N, C-alpha and C positions, 0 to 999 in steps of 0.2 A: 505439474502441486500432485502429490499423490490420489487426491480425494478425486481430481477429473480423472487420470486414469483407470481407477477404480472402478468409477461410475460407469465410464466408456466400457471398460472391460464386459462388466452384467450388460450392457446393454447390449453388445455384439454381442454376447453369451446368448439370451435371451431371442435375439434374434434370427440364430443358428437354428431353433428349435422351432420355427415355423413352418409349418407342413407334417413335422413328426411327431406334434402332440397334440393335444385337443384343445380346443377354441380357449376355453377357460385357464387350462395350464399356460399356454402363451400369453393369452391377457397376461394373465397374476404376476408371470415372469417378468413382462413389460412392466408393468406397475411397481414391483417390486426395485427391477432400476433406477427406474424413474425418479423413484421415495429419497431414492441414496443423498447424499448431501451433494451440492456441487462445487465448484471453489471456493470459500471462501471467502468475505468483501474485504480489499483494504479497507482500512479507515483514519492509517495514518496518510496525511500531507502532506509533502517534503517539499519546498520551494529553496534554491540554490541563485545565487548572485555571484557571476564571479565578472571583474572588470575594469577597467582604466579610463577615466575621463582624459578631458582633454588636456585639464592643468596637470596630469600628472600622480592625480590620488586613484590608487591602487584598493579595492574594496572586495572583501569576500563576507557574502551572507549567506546565512541560511533561518530557513522557520518551517517550525510544526506545529501540526495540530491535529489532534484524535478528534473524527467526530463521536467516538464512542466515547469518553471520560471528558471529555473537554481540555486535554492537557494539549499544551500550545505553551514554544519555546522557540527563542530568535535569539540570532548570534550574528554581531556585524562588525570584521574590523576590518579598518581602513588606516593606510601607512600611503604618508606621501613618497612616493617613487622616484623621486628628485632627491630625498631625505629623507631616508627608513628609519635614523634614530626618533624621530617624531610619531607613533604609532597613536592611533586615535581608536583603542580599546572601547566600545559598547554592549554590552554582552547582558544580554536580559533574558531572567526567567521570567513568562508573562502568570503563568499561572500555572497549581502544581494538581494531580491528578485528587479527586476528592474538594478540594477548596471552592469556596464558591465566588463572585463577583459581588 
């Protein structure tokens, strides 16, 4: 990610100043580089499920949840692999951003 690379570049440049500038200037350069934002945290968790059970039911599932805005979504699709004409769709939108429970 670009944020991480920028921060690492600034830290590397600041460390090259060691012994070439005064202690105050070196310390200020290190602090400035250290103060740069790091890698943004991921806030959306995604889970997947894909498989077939012993009776031949093929299932695909997806779930997502955002820790910041509370958005949640789940989707599940199942079909009898031995009789694909009988789908069992279960799409579900649990909560939209901004909605409260």
